[in-house]
Residue, then its C-alpha position, 0 to 999 in steps of 0.5 A: m500500500v505504501v509503495g502504491l501511495l508514494f508512486a501515485c503521489h509522484g504521478a499526481a505531482s507531475l500531472f496536477g502540480v500538487l505536493g511540490g509539482a514536477m521536478g521543475g515545480g510545475t506540471v508536465p504538459a499533456g501528451t509530452w513523451p515520455s514524461w506525461y505518459a510516465a506520470v499517468i502510469q504512476l498515478g494509475a498504477g500507483g492507485l491500483v496497487l494502493a487499493g489492491l485492484g489488479t495488483r500484479s498487472a499494475a505492478f508489472l506496468a509500473s516496474g517496466s516504466m521505472a526500468y525504462a526511466y532508469f535506463k533511458v534517463h538516469q543510466p546514461e549520466s553515470l553507471f551507479p544510481l547514487q551518481n545518476g540520481g536514479e535511486t527512486a526509479a531503481l527502488f520502485c522498479w524492484a519493489f513493483a517487480l516483487l509485487v508482480f510475483t508476490g501479489p496483493g496482500a491481505l487487505a487488497l480489494d481483489r480479495l473482496f471481489g475475487s471468487r477464486v476457489g482455494a484449497g480446502s474450500t467447497t465448490r457448488r455443484t451445477s444442476e446437472e451434477q446434482a441430478a446425476p446419480v452418484t456412482a462409486 
């Protein structure tokens, strides 16, 4: 939830100028490649991860966008994240990559809406199965 909130805050700052605005203090002009699209991904995917809706898919998209940001923006400046200012991009990338594999937590909204059948749970029989005689 915290990673999703922080990621969404970055997107909101870039798109709406809240929380200090974009890096230059303002907003990113709409449609600007790749900054505006990255901000939309940050806000959308961060909000989904925060809520626990489609966590794996949102985390996959967010991780990829941060990998792109690191290798296209930060890494050409210098090799190491401490030298090129890419610490947050690297940390977000790996945090979201972890969420792709671990999935949402116990407080995710997906748990309320999902109807997955887990181990030890009972399933309902269809009307055809109920009408059929039981044979051993």
